[in-house]
C-alpha positions in Angstrom: 116.3 131.8 130.1 117.5 134.8 132.1 120.8 135.6 133.7 122.7 132.8 135.4 120.3 130.3 133.9 117.3 131.5 135.9 113.9 131.8 134.3 112.7 135.4 134.4 110.3 136.6 137.1 108.2 138.5 134.6 107.6 138.7 130.9 106.6 141.5 128.5 104.2 141.1 125.6 103.7 143.6 122.9 100.0 144.2 122.1 98.7 142.3 119.1 96.3 143.3 116.4 97.7 146.8 116.0 97.5 146.7 112.2 93.9 147.9 112.2 94.8 150.7 114.6 97.8 151.8 112.4 95.7 151.9 109.3 93.0 153.9 111.1 95.6 156.3 112.5 97.3 156.8 109.1 93.9 157.4 107.3 92.8 159.9 109.9 96.1 161.7 109.6 95.6 162.1 105.9 92.1 163.5 106.6 93.6 166.0 109.0 96.0 167.2 106.3 93.1 167.7 103.9 91.3 169.8 106.6 94.4 172.0 107.0 94.6 172.4 103.2 90.9 173.4 103.1 91.4 176.0 105.9 94.4 177.5 104.1 93.0 177.5 100.5 89.6 178.8 101.5 90.8 181.4 104.0 88.4 184.4 103.7 89.9 187.1 101.4 90.8 190.6 102.6 87.5 192.0 101.6 85.4 189.5 103.6 83.8 190.2 107.0 86.4 190.9 109.7 84.4 188.6 112.1 84.5 185.7 109.6 88.3 186.1 109.1 88.9 186.0 112.9 86.5 183.1 113.4 88.1 181.2 110.6 91.5 181.7 112.1 90.3 180.7 115.5 88.8 177.5 114.2 91.9 176.7 112.2 94.2 177.2 115.2 91.9 175.1 117.3 92.0 172.3 114.7 95.8 172.5 114.6 95.9 172.1 118.4 93.4 169.2 118.4 95.4 167.5 115.7 98.7 168.0 117.6 97.1 166.4 120.7 95.7 163.6 118.6 99.1 162.9 117.0 100.8 162.8 120.3 98.3 160.3 121.7 98.7 158.1 118.6 102.5 158.0 119.2 101.9 156.7 122.7 99.3 154.2 121.6 101.4 152.9 118.7 102.9 149.8 120.5 101.6 149.3 124.1 103.1 146.5 126.1 101.7 144.3 128.9 103.4 142.7 131.8 102.9 139.3 133.5 104.5 138.0 136.6 105.6 134.6 137.9 105.2 134.7 141.7 105.8 130.9 142.0 109.4 131.5 140.7 109.8 134.3 143.2 108.8 132.1 146.1 111.1 129.3 145.0 114.2 131.4 144.8 113.7 134.2 147.3 111.2 133.2 150.0 113.8 133.2 152.7 115.4 136.5 151.8 112.4 138.7 150.8 113.1 142.4 151.4 111.5 144.6 153.9 108.5 146.6 152.6 107.4 149.9 154.1 103.8 150.9 153.3 102.7 154.5 153.6 99.1 155.4 154.0 98.3 159.2 153.8 95.3 161.0 155.2 94.8 164.7 155.6 91.5 165.6 157.2 89.2 163.3 159.3 86.1 165.4 158.3 86.3 164.5 154.7 88.4 161.3 155.0 86.5 159.4 157.7 88.8 157.4 160.1 86.8 154.2 159.6 87.7 154.4 155.8 91.3 155.1 156.7 91.7 152.1 158.9 90.0 149.8 156.4 92.8 150.7 154.0 95.4 150.2 156.8 94.0 146.7 157.6 94.0 145.7 154.0 97.7 146.4 153.6 98.6 144.8 156.9 97.0 141.6 155.6 99.1 141.2 152.5 100.2 137.6 151.7 103.8 138.5 152.8 105.9 137.7 155.9 104.6 140.0 158.6 108.0 140.5 160.1 109.0 142.1 156.7 106.0 144.4 156.6 105.8 147.9 158.2 102.7 150.1 157.9 102.9 153.8 158.5 99.9 156.1 158.7 100.6 159.7 158.0 97.9 161.9 159.5 98.4 165.4 158.2 95.3 166.5 160.1 97.0 165.7 163.4 93.8 164.3 164.7 93.5 162.2 167.9 90.4 160.7 166.4 92.5 159.1 163.6 95.0 157.9 166.2 92.2 156.4 168.2 90.8 154.6 165.1 94.3 153.2 164.5 94.5 151.8 168.0 91.2 150.1 167.5 92.4 148.7 164.2 95.6 147.3 165.8 93.4 145.3 168.3 91.1 144.1 165.5 94.1 143.1 163.3 95.0 140.3 165.8 91.9 138.5 164.7 91.5 139.8 161.1 94.9 138.8 159.9 94.6 135.1 160.9 91.1 135.0 159.4 92.5 136.3 156.1 95.4 133.9 156.2 93.4 130.9 157.1 90.7 131.3 154.5 92.6 133.2 151.8 89.9 135.8 151.5 89.8 138.7 149.0 89.6 141.6 149.4 91.2 142.1 152.7 89.6 145.4 153.6 86.9 144.4 156.2 84.4 146.9 154.8 84.9 145.8 151.2 84.9 142.1 152.2 81.7 142.1 154.2 79.9 144.3 151.7 80.7 141.7 148.9 80.1 138.7 151.2 77.0 139.7 153.2 76.3 136.1 154.4 78.6 133.5 155.9 79.4 130.6 153.5 77.0 127.7 154.3 79.3 125.2 152.6 82.1 125.7 155.2 80.7 125.5 158.8 84.0 126.3 160.4 84.5 129.4 158.3 80.9 130.4 158.9 81.4 130.3 162.6 84.6 132.4 162.4 83.0 134.7 159.8 80.2 135.6 162.3 82.7 136.2 165.1 84.9 138.4 162.9 81.9 140.3 161.5 80.7 141.0 165.1 84.1 142.3 166.1 84.3 144.5 163.1 80.8 146.0 163.6 81.6 146.7 167.3 84.9 148.4 166.3 83.1 150.4 163.5 80.4 151.6 165.9 82.9 152.8 168.4 85.0 154.6 165.8 82.0 156.2 164.1 80.4 157.2 167.5 83.7 158.8 168.7 84.1 160.6 165.3 80.6 161.9 165.4 81.1 163.2 169.0 84.4 164.8 167.9 86.3 163.9 171.1 87.9 161.0 172.9 86.5 159.9 176.2 88.7 160.3 179.3 88.7 156.5 180.1 90.0 155.8 176.5 92.7 158.4 176.8 94.1 156.7 179.9 94.5 153.4 177.9 97.4 154.6 175.8 100.2 157.0 176.4 100.0 158.3 172.9 97.0 160.6 173.8 99.4 162.6 175.9 100.9 164.0 172.7 97.7 166.1 172.2 96.9 169.1 174.3 94.4 171.9 174.3 96.7 174.1 172.2 97.1 171.6 169.4 95.3 172.4 166.1 95.4 170.9 162.6 97.9 173.6 161.5 99.9 174.1 164.7 101.2 171.0 166.6 104.3 169.2 167.4 105.6 166.0 165.8 103.8 162.9 166.9 105.3 159.4 166.4 103.7 156.4 168.0 104.6 152.8 167.4 101.2 151.3 167.8 102.6 147.8 167.1 106.3 147.1 167.5 106.9 144.3 165.0 110.2 143.5 166.7 108.6 142.9 170.1 108.1 139.1 170.7 104.8 139.9 172.3 103.4 141.6 169.2 101.6 138.5 167.9 98.1 137.8 166.6 95.5 135.4 168.1 97.4 132.4 166.6 100.8 133.5 167.9 102.1 134.7 164.6 104.0 138.0 164.4 102.2 141.2 163.5 103.5 143.8 161.1 104.9 147.0 162.6 102.3 149.7 162.7 103.3 153.4 163.2 101.3 156.6 163.5 103.0 159.7 162.3 101.8 163.3 162.3 104.6 165.6 161.3 105.1 168.9 163.0 103.2 171.8 161.6 103.6 175.5 162.4 101.8 178.5 160.7 105.2 180.1 159.8 106.4 177.1 157.9 105.2 175.9 154.5 104.2 172.2 154.9 104.3 171.3 151.1 101.1 169.3 151.2 101.3 165.5 150.5 104.9 165.7 149.2 106.0 167.0 152.6 104.1 164.3 154.4 105.7 161.6 152.1 109.2 162.9 152.7 108.7 162.9 156.5 107.5 159.3 156.1 110.6 158.3 154.1 112.9 159.7 156.9 111.0 158.3 159.8 110.6 154.8 158.2 114.4 154.8 157.4 115.0 155.0 161.2 112.4 152.4 162.2 112.3 149.7 159.6 114.2 150.9 156.5 112.5 148.6 154.0 114.1 148.4 150.6 110.7 148.8 149.0 108.2 151.6 149.7 104.5 151.3 148.7 102.4 154.4 149.0 98.6 154.5 148.9 96.0 157.1 149.5 93.7 156.5 152.5 90.8 155.8 150.2 92.6 153.2 148.0 92.4 149.9 149.9 94.3 146.8 148.7 92.1 144.6 146.6 94.7 142.0 145.9 96.8 140.4 148.7 99.4 139.3 146.1 100.4 142.8 145.0 103.6 143.0 147.0 104.8 139.7 145.4 103.8 141.0 142.0 105.9 144.1 142.4 108.9 142.1 143.7 108.8 140.0 140.6 109.9 143.2 138.8 112.4 144.4 141.4 114.1 141.1 142.0 114.3 139.8 138.4 117.9 138.8 137.8 118.1 140.2 134.3 116.3 143.6 134.4 115.2 144.1 138.0 118.1 146.2 139.1 117.2 149.0 136.6 113.6 149.4 137.8 112.8 152.3 140.2 109.1 151.9 140.6 106.1 149.7 139.7 102.9 151.6 139.1 99.5 150.0 139.5 96.4 151.7 137.9 94.1 153.9 140.0 90.8 152.1 140.0 87.5 152.6 141.9 84.9 150.4 143.4 82.0 152.8 143.5 81.6 153.5 139.8 78.1 153.4 138.4 77.4 151.0 135.5 77.9 153.7 132.9 80.5 155.7 134.8 78.5 158.9 135.1 81.5 161.2 135.5 84.1 159.3 133.3 86.2 158.7 136.4 87.5 155.3 135.3 89.7 156.8 132.5 89.3 153.4 130.9 91.2 153.9 127.7 94.1 155.7 129.5 94.5 152.8 131.9 94.2 150.1 129.3 96.1 151.7 126.3 97.9 154.9 127.1 99.7 153.8 130.3 100.9 150.5 128.6 102.0 152.8 125.7 104.0 154.9 128.1 105.5 151.7 129.5 106.8 150.9 126.0 108.3 154.3 125.6 110.5 154.2 128.8 108.1 153.8 131.7 104.8 155.0 133.0 104.5 158.2 135.1 104.1 158.0 138.9 100.5 158.8 139.7 100.8 159.3 143.4 99.1 156.1 144.8 99.3 152.4 144.3 103.0 152.6 143.5 105.9 150.5 144.7 109.2 152.4 144.9 112.8 151.3 145.3 113.8 153.4 148.4 117.3 154.4 147.1 115.8 155.7 143.8 113.1 157.7 145.6 115.8 159.2 147.9 117.7 160.6 144.9 120.2 157.9 143.9 121.2 157.9 140.2 121.1 154.6 138.4 124.5 152.9 137.8 126.2 149.6 137.8 126.4 149.6 141.5 122.7 149.1 141.6 123.2 145.5 140.5 123.3 143.6 143.8 121.7 140.7 145.4 118.8 141.2 147.7 119.4 141.0 151.4 117.1 141.5 154.3 117.7 145.0 155.5 115.1 145.4 158.2 117.5 144.5 161.0 118.8 148.1 161.2 117.1 149.0 164.5 119.4 146.9 166.6 118.5 147.1 170.3 116.8 150.5 170.3 113.5 150.4 172.1 110.2 151.7 170.7 110.2 154.7 173.1 113.7 155.7 172.1 112.8 155.4 168.4 109.7 157.5 168.8 111.6 160.4 170.4 114.5 160.3 167.9 112.0 160.2 164.9 110.3 163.4 166.0 113.3 165.3 164.9 113.0 163.8 161.5 109.4 165.0 161.2 110.0 168.5 162.4 109.4 171.7 160.4 113.1 172.7 160.5 114.7 169.4 159.5 114.6 170.1 155.8 116.1 173.6 156.0 119.2 173.9 153.8 118.8 170.3 152.6 118.1 168.6 149.4 114.7 167.3 150.5 112.0 168.3 148.0 114.7 169.0 145.4 116.9 166.1 144.7 115.7 163.8 147.6 112.2 162.4 148.0 109.2 163.9 146.4 109.5 167.2 144.6 107.9 170.4 146.1 106.2 173.5 144.6 103.9 171.6 142.2 100.2 170.5 142.5 101.1 167.1 141.0 104.3 166.3 142.9 103.9 162.7 141.9 104.4 163.3 138.2 107.4 165.5 138.5 109.0 163.1 141.0 108.5 160.1 138.7 109.9 162.0 135.7 113.0 163.1 137.8 113.7 159.5 138.7 113.5 158.5 135.1 115.9 161.3 134.2 118.4 159.8 136.7 118.6 156.7 134.5 116.0 154.5 136.2 113.1 152.7 134.4 109.6 152.2 135.6 107.0 149.5 135.0 103.2 149.6 134.6 101.4 146.6 135.9 97.7 146.1 135.5 96.8 142.6 136.9 93.5 140.9 136.2 92.5 141.3 139.8 93.0 145.0 140.5 95.6 145.8 143.0 93.9 148.8 144.6 90.4 150.2 144.6 89.4 153.7 145.8 86.5 156.1 146.1 85.5 158.0 142.9 84.0 161.5 143.1 80.2 161.3 143.4 79.3 164.8 142.3 80.2 166.7 139.1 81.9 169.5 141.0 84.2 167.1 142.9 85.2 165.5 139.5 85.8 168.9 137.9 87.9 170.3 140.8 90.0 167.1 140.8 90.8 167.5 137.1 91.4 171.3 137.6 94.1 170.5 140.1 95.7 167.8 137.8 95.7 170.0 134.7 97.0 173.0 136.6 99.9 171.0 138.1 100.7 169.5 134.7 100.9 172.9 133.1 103.1 174.2 135.9 105.5 171.4 135.1 105.5 172.2 131.4 106.3 175.9 132.1 109.0 175.1 134.7 112.6 174.0 134.5 111.2 170.4 134.8 109.5 170.6 131.4 109.9 167.2 129.9 111.2 168.6 126.6 114.0 170.5 128.4 114.7 168.7 131.7 114.5 165.3 130.0 116.7 166.3 127.0 119.3 163.5 126.4 118.2 161.9 129.7 115.2 160.0 128.6 114.0 159.0 125.0 112.3 161.7 123.0 109.2 159.6 122.7 108.9 159.5 126.5 109.3 163.3 126.6 106.5 163.7 124.0 104.3 161.2 125.9 104.5 163.3 129.1 103.6 166.4 127.1 100.1 164.9 126.3 99.1 165.4 130.0 101.3 168.5 130.5 99.3 170.4 127.9 95.8 169.3 129.1 95.0 172.8 130.3 96.1 174.4 127.0 93.5 172.4 125.1 90.7 174.4 126.9 91.4 177.2 124.4 90.6 175.1 121.4 87.6 173.5 123.0 86.1 176.8 124.1 86.6 178.2 120.6 85.0 175.2 118.9 82.0 175.1 121.3 81.3 178.8 121.1 82.5 180.3 117.8 80.6 178.1 115.3 77.4 178.7 117.3 77.7 182.5 117.4 78.5 182.5 113.7 75.5 180.3 113.0 73.3 183.1 114.5 75.0 185.6 112.2 74.7 183.4 109.2 78.5 183.2 108.8 79.7 179.9 107.3 82.8 178.3 108.7 82.7 174.9 107.1 82.3 173.5 103.5 78.9 173.4 101.9 77.1 170.1 102.5 77.4 169.0 98.8 81.1 170.0 98.5 83.8 167.3 98.3 85.6 169.2 101.0 83.0 167.9 103.5 84.5 164.4 103.1 87.7 164.9 105.2 85.7 166.6 108.0 83.1 163.8 107.9 85.7 161.0 107.8 87.9 162.4 110.6 84.9 162.9 112.9 83.1 159.6 112.1 86.3 157.5 112.0 87.7 158.9 115.3 84.4 158.5 117.2 83.7 155.1 115.7 87.1 153.8 116.6 86.9 155.3 120.1 83.6 153.7 120.7 84.9 150.3 119.6 87.9 150.7 121.7 85.9 151.8 124.8 83.5 148.8 124.3 86.4 146.4 123.8 87.8 147.3 127.3 84.5 146.7 129.0 82.7 149.9 128.7 79.0 150.4 127.6 77.7 152.6 124.8 76.1 154.9 127.4 79.4 154.9 129.3 81.2 156.1 126.1 78.7 158.9 125.6 79.1 159.9 129.3 82.9 159.9 128.7 82.6 162.2 125.7 80.4 164.6 127.7 82.6 164.7 130.7 85.8 165.4 128.6 84.0 168.3 127.0 83.0 169.6 130.4 86.5 169.2 131.7 88.1 171.1 128.8 85.7 174.0 129.1 85.8 174.3 132.9 88.5 172.4 134.8 91.2 173.0 132.2 90.2 176.6 131.7 90.5 177.4 135.4 93.7 175.4 135.6 95.1 177.4 132.7 93.8 180.7 134.3 95.2 179.9 137.7 98.6 178.9 136.3 98.8 182.1 134.3 97.9 184.2 137.3 100.5 182.2 139.4 103.2 183.0 136.9 102.2 186.7 137.0 102.4 186.6 140.8 98.6 186.9 141.5 97.9 183.4 142.9 99.6 180.6 144.9 99.5 176.9 144.5 96.9 175.2 146.7 96.0 171.6 147.2 92.3 170.6 147.3 91.4 167.3 149.0 88.4 165.7 147.4 85.7 164.7 149.9 85.3 161.0 150.4 81.8 161.2 152.0 78.5 162.6 150.8 74.9 162.9 151.9 72.6 160.0 151.4 70.4 161.7 148.8 73.5 162.6 146.8 74.6 159.0 146.9 71.2 157.8 145.8 71.2 160.2 142.8 74.7 159.1 141.9 73.6 155.4 141.9 70.7 156.4 139.7 73.2 158.1 137.4 71.5 161.5 137.8 74.1 164.3 137.4 74.7 166.3 140.6 75.0 170.1 140.5 73.7 171.4 143.8 76.1 174.2 144.8 76.9 177.3 142.8 80.3 177.4 141.1 81.9 179.5 138.3 82.5 176.1 136.5 78.7 175.6 136.4 78.1 179.1 135.1 80.4 178.4 132.1 78.8 175.0 131.5 75.3 176.4 131.6 76.1 179.5 129.5 77.7 177.4 126.7 74.8 175.0 126.9 72.2 177.8 126.5 74.3 179.5 123.7 74.2 176.3 121.7 70.5 175.7 122.3 69.6 179.2 121.1 71.9 178.9 118.1 70.5 175.4 117.2 66.9 176.7 117.4 67.8 179.7 115.3 69.5 177.5 112.6 66.5 175.1 112.4 64.1 178.0 112.2 65.9 179.4 109.2 65.3 176.1 107.3 61.9 174.9 108.6 60.0 178.2 109.2 61.7 180.6 106.8 62.4 177.8 104.2 65.8 179.1 103.3 67.7 176.5 101.3 71.0 178.3 101.0 71.6 178.4 104.8 70.9 174.6 104.8 73.7 174.1 102.4 76.3 176.5 103.8 75.5 176.2 107.5 74.6 172.5 107.7 77.7 171.3 109.5 77.5 174.2 112.0 73.8 173.3 112.7 74.8 169.6 113.1 77.6 170.6 115.5 75.2 172.7 117.6 72.7 169.8 117.6 75.3 167.4 118.9 76.4 169.9 121.6 72.7 170.3 122.6 72.5 166.5 123.0 75.7 166.4 125.1 74.3 169.1 127.3 70.9 167.4 128.0 71.8 166.8 131.7 72.6 170.5 132.0 69.2 171.5 130.6 67.5 169.1 133.0 69.4 170.6 135.9 68.5 174.2 134.8 64.8 173.8 134.1 63.2 170.4 134.8 64.5 168.8 138.0 63.1 169.7 141.4 65.6 167.8 143.7 68.4 169.3 145.7 71.0 168.3 143.1 69.5 170.7 140.5 71.4 173.7 139.1 71.3 176.6 141.5 68.9 179.4 140.6 71.6 182.0 140.6 73.5 180.0 137.9 70.4 179.7 135.8 69.8 183.4 135.8 73.5 184.2 135.0 73.8 181.6 132.3 70.6 182.6 130.5 71.5 186.3 130.7 75.1 185.8 129.4 73.9 183.5 126.6 71.2 186.1 125.5 73.8 188.9 125.6 76.2 186.8 123.5 73.5 186.0 121.0 72.4 189.7 120.8 76.0 190.7 120.0 76.3 188.0 117.3 73.0 189.0 115.7 73.9 192.7 115.8 
């Protein structure tokens, strides 16, 4: 029983069956200690080869770094918690006083984020199972494109039929594209629904064709421009990076005439493109979000803000009510600043070729963070309390009853609001203000979401991680290796920037959040640093194998046991855990491969760019991942064939390391099989096995270098460079 005799709106359960995990973790920790002891006791004496001493030290430091990372992750995984909501209780107590919810959808470029995809996301959140008069949807178009505005107008007309259809038949998901792709035929068991299904499907296809045709042409026909005054906001001088503020209320939810085909009110729908000028820094997505916060406060001022990326459509029409179960709980709701849903995808291959799902992080690590003080804010699929996002510190005054706050507009007309809001979205509005510092999302960081969430927690608020059985949001995963690596490069770079800034969790969070939460954030903040250990472990043992330099115990030595146990126990447990949460064995192998690829490329370049930035040689940039790809690329992705295609320094590193390990493995096997040398078999066995495993991991790279003939193969220039560099490294090692 909660406060005032009310039953709670949500419950928290601690994960069961953690005894096995804790025994495993304790035993692996003991094994790690023995490995450290071996490295110290058997450190090469002063008279040994200089190269062996340096290689030994490099491996020892790498193992210490790996161990530190592993220990931090075990602290997070020690006692994960899981949340469950009671939406029926919410409806019984608060149905008449549900708060206003403002939904922000962000897009940046119609060329790589197609307008038809954007409006499918918009339609999915407009169709939430929630009172329409309490919903306001804002589309932030940072590309300033009239094509996106046109698509939104089309969506507003289609919504008059789509929302009643969703409501009447309780369909899921409520993105038209996702729904019709999963329900390709009308249900024969319900003739009434079948008739309406065909009608809605035809309306959607007509709308889709108009939007895609207009997008392909790249311009709006004159007769269409005359249909809405909003097109007057664009002129011949407007460009993506140089245009005025544009605010258009496509649907005015307060207008009695704004109703659907059944006479029910429609949600407010607003198009926003903030002002951009070349002489002003626009602060990427964080700047767009802050403009949305200000404009929405003038128009609807919902107490709750949901933000989603344009490719993350709503997959669960009950998500708003799920989130409100946390915010409106009488006992603990007042201390919750945001509710984070996991970032999931609907275009993953069966074995998740690029490890995009982050399955174990979603199922174990984020619930573990929740138990340590709250999950991080990951930039999409997150419900915020507006006052917390705007900089308010948590205090007793936050305990209040919910009241409807979306009556703020009074008698102001839509046209008056549009003009007044333009000032709020101007380039100069934030000058000499706290926006981007203490208010809204933080600036000057590639992962503004993480630093913003941590700052909110440091102001005394708590956060909640909620992963319902039916996923709240589904997005578009990268379909090429380069897209995936670039995405992780940006994440790792941004995290390292946080760690090296005044917002470092260990400094900024001191005495503000629990130490265990500070350490939990450090797991991700130090992603880029782990590249040094991985690069050392992938390259140094292979080079030393060529030179006959032993870096591990002999195969018959008892010192082999801690190495063998730690390696086998870790990977066996990881495989079991991965399979327990729905993954396949091949998916686990893909996951191991992609983590190695990320640590040797994405994290390395993230580390390099951060270092150059600190030295003043580089600036922070924001790379938007493409959401469209060629048909042949999509086909190879569905067949789980790794896509290389274009030249990249990341591919040069991958291919060079792959060739280095191949040459070293062949040389090691030759010593034993051809030259019949038993001593190398004993002293270099572990290094040979390590090289062999790395060769297996790199099989897709070898295929791309030498055997494939399609367009997704490794570029010829990369092949020449990697073979040459690997041969040069081998020659130096042999010399």
